[in-house]
Each structure stands twice: as structure tokens, then as C-alpha cells.
PASEBA-1860 file (N, C-alpha, C; in nm, 3 decimals):
! residues 145
1> MADYFTHF> -0.289/3.395/16.066/-0.174/3.336/16.000/-0.078/3.283/16.107 ~ -0.023/3.169/16.083/0.070/3.106/16.176/0.214/3.135/16.134 ~ 0.300/3.146/16.232/0.443/3.161/16.208/0.511/3.032/16.252 ~ 0.607/2.987/16.172/0.678/2.862/16.200/0.823/2.894/16.237 ~ 0.876/2.818/16.333/1.010/2.844/16.385/1.088/2.714/16.399 ~ 1.220/2.726/16.384/1.311/2.617/16.418/1.404/2.671/16.525 ~ 1.407/2.604/16.640/1.488/2.649/16.753/1.597/2.547/16.786 ~ 1.715/2.598/16.824/1.823/2.513/16.871/1.920/2.597/16.954
9> SCVLDVGT> 1.995/2.530/17.035/2.102/2.590/17.114/2.200/2.477/17.144 ~ 2.324/2.493/17.098/2.423/2.387/17.115/2.562/2.447/17.122 ~ 2.658/2.368/17.166/2.796/2.414/17.176/2.890/2.320/17.102 ~ 3.005/2.375/17.066/3.113/2.299/17.003/3.243/2.349/17.063 ~ 3.317/2.259/17.127/3.447/2.295/17.183/3.552/2.272/17.074 ~ 3.616/2.380/17.029/3.715/2.369/16.922/3.857/2.351/16.976 ~ 3.873/2.342/17.108/4.000/2.306/17.167/4.084/2.418/17.224 ~ 4.090/2.532/17.154/4.170/2.644/17.204/4.096/2.775/17.179
17> AEKAIAAL> 4.132/2.876/17.257/4.074/3.009/17.238/4.111/3.065/17.100 ~ 4.231/3.034/17.053/4.275/3.082/16.922/4.187/3.025/16.811 ~ 4.154/2.897/16.822/4.066/2.836/16.721/3.925/2.895/16.731 ~ 3.881/2.926/16.850/3.748/2.986/16.866/3.743/3.124/16.800 ~ 3.848/3.204/16.818/3.855/3.336/16.753/3.860/3.318/16.601 ~ 3.936/3.220/16.554/3.942/3.192/16.410/3.804/3.155/16.357 ~ 3.726/3.081/16.436/3.589/3.043/16.395/3.500/3.166/16.383 ~ 3.511/3.258/16.479/3.432/3.381/16.472/3.472/3.466/16.352
25> DLILRLRE> 3.602/3.472/16.323/3.650/3.545/16.205/3.597/3.479/16.078 ~ 3.599/3.345/16.075/3.552/3.272/15.957/3.405/3.300/15.931 ~ 3.321/3.297/16.034/3.178/3.320/16.009/3.154/3.461/15.957 ~ 3.230/3.558/16.005/3.215/3.695/15.953/3.252/3.702/15.805 ~ 3.363/3.638/15.767/3.405/3.637/15.626/3.302/3.566/15.538 ~ 3.255/3.450/15.584/3.159/3.375/15.504/3.027/3.451/15.489 ~ 2.985/3.518/15.591/2.860/3.595/15.583/2.876/3.717/15.492 ~ 2.995/3.777/15.490/3.020/3.886/15.395/3.009/3.834/15.252
33> EDEASDDP> 3.064/3.716/15.227/3.054/3.655/15.094/2.910/3.622/15.060 ~ 2.833/3.580/15.161/2.692/3.543/15.142/2.603/3.661/15.108 ~ 2.646/3.782/15.144/2.561/3.899/15.123/2.522/3.918/14.977 ~ 2.606/3.877/14.885/2.578/3.891/14.743/2.491/3.778/14.689 ~ 2.462/3.679/14.771/2.389/3.561/14.726/2.239/3.571/14.756 ~ 2.159/3.517/14.666/2.015/3.508/14.690/1.983/3.394/14.786 ~ 2.076/3.299/14.800/2.057/3.184/14.887/2.179/3.169/14.979 ~ 2.185/3.250/15.086/2.302/3.243/15.174/2.319/3.107/15.238
41> EFSGFALS> 2.445/3.063/15.248/2.475/2.930/15.301/2.498/2.928/15.452 ~ 2.537/3.042/15.509/2.580/3.043/15.648/2.498/3.142/15.732 ~ 2.367/3.132/15.718/2.279/3.220/15.794/2.186/3.134/15.880 ~ 2.097/3.199/15.953/1.998/3.126/16.030/2.045/3.082/16.167 ~ 2.160/3.137/16.210/2.208/3.106/16.345/2.300/3.218/16.392 ~ 2.305/3.232/16.524/2.398/3.324/16.587/2.512/3.242/16.645 ~ 2.630/3.302/16.651/2.748/3.234/16.701/2.823/3.326/16.796 ~ 2.858/3.273/16.912/2.934/3.351/17.010/3.019/3.256/17.094
49> LQDGPGSS> 3.102/3.314/17.180/3.182/3.234/17.272/3.096/3.203/17.393 ~ 3.089/3.077/17.431/3.003/3.033/17.542/3.039/3.101/17.673 ~ 3.166/3.107/17.705/3.208/3.159/17.835/3.285/3.290/17.824 ~ 3.266/3.365/17.718/3.332/3.493/17.703/3.473/3.480/17.649 ~ 3.547/3.592/17.650/3.683/3.593/17.596/3.771/3.485/17.661 ~ 3.854/3.424/17.579/3.943/3.319/17.627/3.883/3.180/17.621 ~ 3.756/3.170/17.582/3.688/3.041/17.576/3.719/2.969/17.446 ~ 3.717/2.836/17.452/3.732/2.754/17.331/3.597/2.698/17.287
57> ILWFQDDG> 3.492/2.737/17.357/3.360/2.679/17.332/3.272/2.776/17.253 ~ 3.230/2.731/17.135/3.140/2.810/17.051/2.996/2.777/17.086 ~ 2.914/2.879/17.094/2.771/2.861/17.122/2.692/2.898/16.998 ~ 2.620/2.802/16.945/2.531/2.822/16.831/2.388/2.830/16.883 ~ 2.311/2.926/16.835/2.169/2.929/16.867/2.094/2.987/16.748 ~ 1.967/2.951/16.738/1.888/3.004/16.628/1.876/3.154/16.645 ~ 1.864/3.223/16.532/1.850/3.368/16.537/1.711/3.412/16.493 ~ 1.615/3.323/16.506/1.480/3.352/16.460/1.448/3.277/16.331
65> QGDVEGVI> 1.552/3.254/16.248/1.533/3.179/16.125/1.559/3.031/16.146 ~ 1.654/2.998/16.230/1.683/2.860/16.265/1.719/2.771/16.148 ~ 1.831/2.798/16.083/1.874/2.718/15.968/1.967/2.605/16.013 ~ 1.911/2.487/16.035/1.987/2.370/16.078/2.096/2.336/15.976 ~ 2.063/2.338/15.850/2.160/2.306/15.745/2.273/2.407/15.741 ~ 2.244/2.533/15.770/2.349/2.635/15.775/2.450/2.606/15.885 ~ 2.402/2.561/16.000/2.492/2.523/16.110/2.581/2.407/16.066 ~ 2.522/2.306/16.007/2.600/2.189/15.965/2.704/2.228/15.860
73> RFVLRLAE> 2.665/2.310/15.760/2.761/2.355/15.659/2.878/2.428/15.725 ~ 2.847/2.516/15.821/2.953/2.591/15.886/3.042/2.500/15.971 ~ 2.986/2.411/16.047/3.066/2.322/16.132/3.156/2.233/16.045 ~ 3.106/2.184/15.933/3.190/2.103/15.844/3.303/2.186/15.785 ~ 3.274/2.310/15.748/3.379/2.401/15.697/3.481/2.429/15.809 ~ 3.431/2.450/15.929/3.517/2.476/16.044/3.605/2.355/16.073 ~ 3.550/2.236/16.065/3.628/2.114/16.086/3.743/2.105/15.987 ~ 3.716/2.143/15.864/3.821/2.142/15.761/3.926/2.248/15.790
81> DLDLAGLW> 3.883/2.372/15.814/3.977/2.482/15.833/4.059/2.470/15.961 ~ 4.000/2.417/16.068/4.068/2.409/16.198/4.118/2.269/16.230 ~ 4.101/2.176/16.136/4.142/2.037/16.154/4.082/1.976/16.281 ~ 3.950/1.988/16.294/3.880/1.933/16.410/3.856/1.784/16.391 ~ 3.848/1.712/16.502/3.821/1.569/16.499/3.720/1.536/16.608 ~ 3.663/1.417/16.599/3.567/1.373/16.700/3.426/1.374/16.647 ~ 3.335/1.341/16.734/3.193/1.338/16.700/3.124/1.458/16.762 ~ 3.024/1.509/16.693/2.950/1.625/16.741/2.807/1.613/16.689
89> GFDYAHTC> 2.717/1.673/16.759/2.579/1.674/16.713/2.495/1.770/16.791 ~ 2.374/1.788/16.744/2.279/1.875/16.813/2.138/1.838/16.774 ~ 2.045/1.880/16.858/1.904/1.857/16.827/1.834/1.991/16.812 ~ 1.716/1.988/16.752/1.642/2.109/16.723/1.493/2.082/16.736 ~ 1.417/2.189/16.747/1.272/2.177/16.760/1.203/2.263/16.655 ~ 1.098/2.208/16.598/1.010/2.284/16.509/0.887/2.324/16.590 ~ 0.855/2.452/16.589/0.739/2.500/16.662/0.656/2.591/16.573 ~ 0.539/2.624/16.623/0.447/2.708/16.548/0.376/2.802/16.645
97> SRPRLEAF> 0.344/2.922/16.598/0.279/3.021/16.684/0.133/2.988/16.709 ~ 0.077/2.896/16.633/-0.062/2.855/16.650/-0.071/2.703/16.642 ~ -0.173/2.646/16.702/-0.189/2.500/16.692/-0.223/2.459/16.549 ~ -0.135/2.389/16.485/-0.155/2.340/16.349/-0.113/2.194/16.345 ~ -0.183/2.115/16.265/-0.144/1.976/16.247/-0.009/1.970/16.177 ~ 0.074/1.879/16.220/0.205/1.854/16.163/0.298/1.977/16.166 ~ 0.273/2.071/16.257/0.355/2.192/16.267/0.460/2.183/16.377 ~ 0.461/2.074/16.452/0.554/2.060/16.563/0.636/1.933/16.544
105> GGGAHFVD> 0.756/1.935/16.592/0.843/1.819/16.580/0.985/1.859/16.605 ~ 1.075/1.792/16.540/1.215/1.825/16.556/1.302/1.716/16.501 ~ 1.423/1.713/16.549/1.517/1.613/16.502/1.653/1.634/16.562 ~ 1.749/1.561/16.509/1.887/1.572/16.554/1.980/1.533/16.439 ~ 2.100/1.589/16.443/2.205/1.556/16.347/2.329/1.508/16.421 ~ 2.400/1.415/16.360/2.519/1.354/16.417/2.631/1.369/16.313 ~ 2.742/1.433/16.351/2.848/1.471/16.257/2.981/1.411/16.300 ~ 3.055/1.357/16.204/3.192/1.312/16.225/3.283/1.423/16.176
113> LRARKSIG> 3.346/1.494/16.268/3.428/1.609/16.232/3.553/1.568/16.154 ~ 3.614/1.456/16.191/3.735/1.413/16.120/3.703/1.374/15.976 ~ 3.593/1.304/15.955/3.554/1.262/15.820/3.490/1.376/15.742 ~ 3.455/1.486/15.813/3.396/1.605/15.750/3.262/1.574/15.685 ~ 3.179/1.495/15.758/3.048/1.463/15.701/2.945/1.436/15.810 ~ 2.821/1.460/15.773/2.708/1.425/15.859/2.687/1.275/15.842 ~ 2.684/1.202/15.954/2.673/1.057/15.943/2.538/1.002/15.986 ~ 2.452/1.089/16.034/2.320/1.043/16.070/2.230/1.157/16.114
121> WISTHEWL> 2.103/1.136/16.098/2.005/1.233/16.142/1.872/1.164/16.161 ~ 1.785/1.230/16.234/1.650/1.179/16.253/1.553/1.296/16.254 ~ 1.440/1.273/16.195/1.327/1.366/16.201/1.219/1.298/16.284 ~ 1.174/1.363/16.390/1.071/1.300/16.473/0.943/1.280/16.395 ~ 0.913/1.370/16.303/0.790/1.356/16.222/0.798/1.232/16.132 ~ 0.912/1.213/16.065/0.927/1.097/15.978/0.928/0.967/16.059 ~ 0.994/0.968/16.174/0.998/0.850/16.259/0.857/0.813/16.304 ~ 0.782/0.909/16.352/0.647/0.882/16.401/0.556/0.834/16.288
129> TAALNGED> 0.565/0.898/16.173/0.483/0.857/16.059/0.512/0.713/16.021 ~ 0.640/0.676/16.015/0.677/0.538/15.980/0.625/0.440/16.084 ~ 0.641/0.475/16.212/0.595/0.385/16.318/0.443/0.368/16.314 ~ 0.370/0.476/16.293/0.224/0.469/16.290/0.171/0.397/16.166 ~ 0.249/0.398/16.059/0.209/0.328/15.937/0.245/0.180/15.944 ~ 0.299/0.137/16.059/0.330/-0.004/16.075/0.447/-0.051/15.993 ~ 0.532/0.041/15.953/0.647/0.002/15.874/0.738/-0.088/15.957 ~ 0.815/-0.165/15.888/0.909/-0.257/15.951/0.987/-0.184/16.059
137> IDAVEALV> 0.994/-0.241/16.178/1.063/-0.177/16.290/1.209/-0.151/16.256 ~ 1.271/-0.236/16.174/1.410/-0.210/16.132/1.419/-0.081/16.052 ~ 1.318/-0.056/15.968/1.317/0.066/15.889/1.299/0.187/15.979 ~ 1.214/0.176/16.079/1.194/0.285/16.174/1.323/0.310/16.252 ~ 1.388/0.203/16.296/1.513/0.218/16.371/1.623/0.273/16.281 ~ 1.619/0.246/16.152/1.720/0.296/16.060/1.714/0.448/16.049 ~ 1.598/0.507/16.074/1.589/0.653/16.072/1.675/0.714/16.182 ~ 1.699/0.640/16.287/1.779/0.690/16.398/1.927/0.673/16.368
145> A> 1.962/0.574/16.290/2.104/0.543/16.263/2.169/0.644/16.172
END
């Protein structure tokens, strides 16, 4: 039997150490709320301060489950609560414990913190499939936009 994984490691600078502490407090509160849910919204990643106490930089990494959507939901909530602005994004990898067809790939997400929305993403599997199927190059490039 094969095991499938999603891996990522990325940072977000929230500007001040106070905002970083508020972010850590927020994830704890949201995860407590999630405990009663069959479908938790803010799981699948670990969160810590990149450079230890006093840092404004949050470090996100997969916790074995690798929930990309959970990271995005949390960052968008954080942008709202802490009034963050700017562009942010991260990439991720899909891996497998055994060689399987279509079990490897990855992608990236691009987020506008001020607008509080994901503005673009790409899946390497979808991009490659479109390119190999001879789809219009504009359509293939649109997957990146």
C-alpha cells in the first residue's frame, strides 16, 4: 500500500512580534473550535515563529497531513484579523511512498492579503496534462495566471 503526502514550508512576515503572537493565539483558538467538527478547517499544518521569540515571521510547514487549503484559509483569516496587506504565496509538493503513476506533482498559490483572496494557483499535474494534450498554449499559460 502506498502513502501519499503533501509537503510545504513557507513563511509570512506579519510585520511585528505582537501580530505574530496574535497569529499564534488565533490558530490555537481556531483549532479548539475545530475539535468539535468532523471537517476541521485549520489543520494540516504546523505554525511557529521562524526566528524564535520576538520574531514577526511565521513559519508554516506540513505536519504530515499537508492541508494546503487549511493554510490558505488561515492566512486569509489572519489578513482580516491583523489587517495585513501585500502579496504572499507558497508552493507545495505531492509525493508518494511508492512509485505510482500520477502520484507526484505539486503546485503554488498566490494570495492578495489586502483583497483577502487567493488570486491565482497552478497545479503542475493539470498544467502538464493540458500541455501534453496539445491544448491552446494560452489555456496552458492561463493555468499559471
